[in-house]
C-alpha positions in Angstrom: -23.7 -33.1 30.7 -24.4 -35.4 33.8 -27.7 -37.2 33.9 -30.2 -35.4 35.7 -31.2 -38.4 37.8 -29.3 -41.3 39.1 -29.8 -44.4 40.5 -28.3 -47.4 42.2 -29.7 -50.6 43.7 -28.2 -52.3 47.0 -29.4 -55.0 49.0 -33.3 -54.5 47.5 -33.0 -50.5 48.1 -33.2 -48.4 45.1 -32.0 -44.9 45.4 -33.0 -42.1 43.3 -31.1 -39.0 43.2 -32.1 -35.8 41.8 -28.6 -35.0 40.2 -28.8 -30.9 39.4 -27.1 -29.6 42.3 -26.3 -26.2 40.3 -29.9 -25.8 40.0 -30.7 -26.7 43.9 -32.2 -29.8 42.2 -35.1 -27.8 40.6 -37.3 -30.0 38.6 -37.4 -30.0 34.8 -38.8 -32.0 32.1 -35.5 -34.3 32.4 -35.8 -34.9 36.0 -39.4 -35.7 35.9 -39.0 -38.2 32.9 -36.0 -39.7 34.8 -38.0 -40.2 38.1 -40.7 -41.8 36.4 -38.6 -44.1 34.4 -36.8 -45.0 37.7 -40.3 -45.8 39.4 -41.5 -47.9 36.6 -38.2 -49.6 36.5 -38.1 -50.4 40.0 -41.7 -51.1 40.6 -41.2 -53.9 38.3 -38.0 -55.1 39.7 -38.6 -58.1 42.1 -35.1 -57.8 43.8 -36.2 -54.0 45.0 -38.7 -53.7 48.0 -38.1 -50.1 49.0 -37.1 -46.9 47.0 -35.2 -43.9 48.6 -35.6 -40.4 46.9 -32.8 -37.8 47.4 -31.1 -34.9 46.0 -27.6 -34.4 45.2 -25.3 -31.5 46.6 -27.1 -31.1 50.2 -30.2 -30.1 48.9 -33.5 -32.2 48.3 -34.9 -30.1 45.7 -36.0 -26.5 45.5 -39.3 -27.1 43.5 -40.2 -26.3 39.8 -37.5 -24.9 37.5 -38.7 -21.5 36.8 -36.5 -20.8 33.8 -37.1 -24.2 32.1 -41.1 -23.5 32.7 -40.9 -20.1 31.2 -39.0 -21.8 28.0 -41.7 -24.5 27.7 -40.3 -27.2 29.4 -42.9 -28.8 31.5 -41.7 -30.7 34.6 -44.2 -33.4 34.2 -44.1 -37.2 33.1 -47.5 -38.3 31.5 -49.6 -40.0 34.4 -47.1 -39.5 36.9 -47.5 -35.9 36.9 -44.8 -33.2 38.4 -41.5 -34.5 39.2 -42.7 -37.7 37.7 -44.3 -39.2 40.7 -46.9 -36.7 42.6 -49.9 -38.3 40.9 -48.9 -41.5 40.8 -46.2 -42.5 43.5 -44.1 -45.7 43.5 -46.4 -49.0 44.3 -43.6 -49.8 46.9 -42.9 -48.0 49.8 -40.5 -44.6 49.3 -38.3 -42.8 51.8 -37.5 -39.3 51.4 -33.9 -38.3 52.4 -33.9 -34.5 52.8 -31.1 -32.3 53.1 -31.2 -28.5 52.8 -34.5 -27.2 51.1 -37.5 -29.2 50.1 -39.4 -26.0 48.9 -42.7 -25.6 46.6 -42.4 -28.7 44.2 -39.7 -30.3 46.2 -41.7 -30.2 49.4 -44.8 -31.8 47.2 -42.5 -34.8 46.3 -41.5 -35.1 49.9 -45.1 -35.3 50.5 -45.7 -38.0 48.1 -43.2 -40.5 49.7 -44.3 -42.6 52.8 -41.6 -41.6 55.3 -39.3 -38.8 55.4 -35.8 -38.7 57.2 -34.6 -35.1 57.7 -31.3 -33.4 58.1 -31.6 -30.9 61.4 -30.7 -28.2 58.8 -33.6 -29.1 56.5 -36.0 -26.5 55.6 -39.7 -27.2 54.1 -42.4 -24.9 52.7 -45.1 -24.1 50.1 -44.2 -20.6 49.2 -46.6 -20.6 46.3 -48.9 -18.0 47.6 -46.5 -15.4 48.0 -45.8 -15.5 44.4 -49.4 -15.4 43.4 -49.6 -19.2 42.8 -51.2 -22.2 44.1 -49.4 -25.6 45.3 -50.9 -27.6 42.7 -48.5 -30.6 42.8 -50.3 -32.4 45.6 -49.4 -30.2 48.5 -52.8 -28.9 49.5 -54.2 -32.7 49.0 -51.7 -34.5 51.1 -50.7 -31.9 53.7 -54.0 -31.8 55.7 -54.3 -35.9 55.5 -50.4 -36.2 57.0 -50.6 -33.5 59.5 -53.2 -31.5 61.7 -55.5 -29.5 59.9 -54.5 -25.9 61.3 -50.9 -26.9 61.0 -51.4 -27.5 57.3 -53.1 -24.4 56.9 -50.5 -22.4 58.5 -47.8 -24.0 56.1 -50.0 -23.5 52.9 -51.1 -20.0 53.8 -48.3 -18.2 55.1 -45.9 -19.6 52.6 -43.2 -19.6 55.2 -40.1 -22.2 55.7 -40.5 -24.5 58.4 -37.8 -26.8 60.3 -37.4 -30.2 60.4 -37.9 -29.9 64.0 -41.5 -28.3 63.8 -42.5 -31.1 61.4 -41.2 -33.6 63.1 -43.5 -32.5 65.9 -46.3 -32.4 63.6 -45.8 -35.9 62.7 -44.5 -35.3 59.2 -41.2 -36.3 59.6 -40.0 -39.6 60.9 -36.6 -39.0 62.0 -34.3 -35.8 62.3 -30.3 -36.7 61.6 -27.3 -34.3 61.7 -26.6 -32.2 58.8 -24.9 -34.6 55.9 -26.7 -37.9 57.3 -30.0 -37.8 55.8 -29.3 -40.6 53.1 -27.6 -42.8 55.4 -30.2 -42.6 57.9 -32.9 -43.2 55.0 -30.9 -46.3 53.7 -30.9 -47.7 57.1 -34.9 -47.0 57.8 -35.2 -48.7 54.0 -33.2 -51.5 55.0 -35.3 -52.3 58.3 -38.6 -52.1 55.9 -36.6 -54.4 53.3 -36.7 -57.1 55.8 -40.5 -57.7 55.0 -41.5 -59.6 52.2 -42.0 -57.3 49.1 -45.4 -58.3 48.0 -46.7 -57.8 51.5 -45.0 -54.5 51.7 -46.5 -53.2 48.7 -50.3 -54.3 49.5 -49.8 -52.8 53.2 -48.8 -49.5 51.7 -51.8 -49.8 49.1 -54.1 -50.3 52.0 -53.2 -47.7 54.0 -53.2 -45.1 51.1 -56.4 -46.3 49.4 -58.4 -46.8 52.6 -58.9 -43.4 53.2 -61.4 -43.2 50.6 -63.2 -46.6 51.6 -66.5 -46.9 53.3 -66.8 -49.2 56.5 -69.1 -51.4 54.7 -66.9 -52.4 51.7 -63.6 -52.1 53.6 -63.0 -55.7 54.6 -63.8 -56.7 51.5 -61.5 -54.4 49.3 -58.6 -55.2 51.6 -59.4 -58.7 51.2 -59.0 -58.4 47.1 -55.6 -56.9 48.0 -54.3 -59.5 50.5 -55.7 -62.3 49.1 -52.9 -62.9 46.6 -50.3 -62.2 49.2 -51.4 -64.8 51.3 -51.4 -67.4 48.5 -48.1 -66.3 47.3 -44.8 -68.3 47.5 -43.5 -65.5 49.7 -46.0 -66.2 52.4 -45.0 -69.5 52.6 -41.2 -68.8 52.5 -42.3 -66.4 55.3 -43.7 -69.0 57.4 -41.1 -71.7 56.9 -38.2 -69.3 57.9 -40.0 -68.7 61.1 -40.2 -72.2 62.1 -37.0 -73.1 60.8 -35.6 -70.0 62.7 -33.5 -68.1 59.6 -34.2 -65.2 57.8 -36.4 -65.5 55.0 -35.4 -65.6 51.0 -37.8 -63.4 49.6 -38.5 -64.0 45.7 -41.4 -61.2 45.3 -43.8 -63.7 43.7 
């Protein structure tokens, strides 16, 4: 039986692929544990700056594996939650490369990513309400923070499928590409991100994600705690030297 999650690293970009095309990449326990293990590995790897999450066989992810769930196979991984990432996403930037369906838990995986590149044929949705369920893997928490309130309510309450074009208009999808080109475009976007220093990238993500809950009186102090180690790092010195010497920096992640 092939691995449910595949990984590869090229030029500082780690690609994590859900590899259950026969089940439309539905998330079972093996997938959740595989994604969690990959995130643990790549977050600790100084040679990796950016992650890409995608699915094999022309589908991103159709959500939870219902057959597995009914058999007692929980699609969660310890403190990372559903799919191995919705409760504790990677510390490093992650790009979703979406082909085909990103539904229910699959959509929630995409929402846990920092950027989304989608095929023009991609479909997104939270159909849980139509099954008498609730989207509990972060969809209802993240969606209204990422798109306008009324659009988020429409998606969550109707349970309908939405096109990449509609979600691009709402600001959720960064880029729409022809069918079959989402992964290549996501790699390209990740490559542009990876030109930045890895410590700076992770700190930038951390501030943007966490500052939504900071009060104005403490915001700059809390930001300072995060960026202080970056400014005193070897990479910060390397960035300044590379600029002065008119060359590309050689990041070390330290």
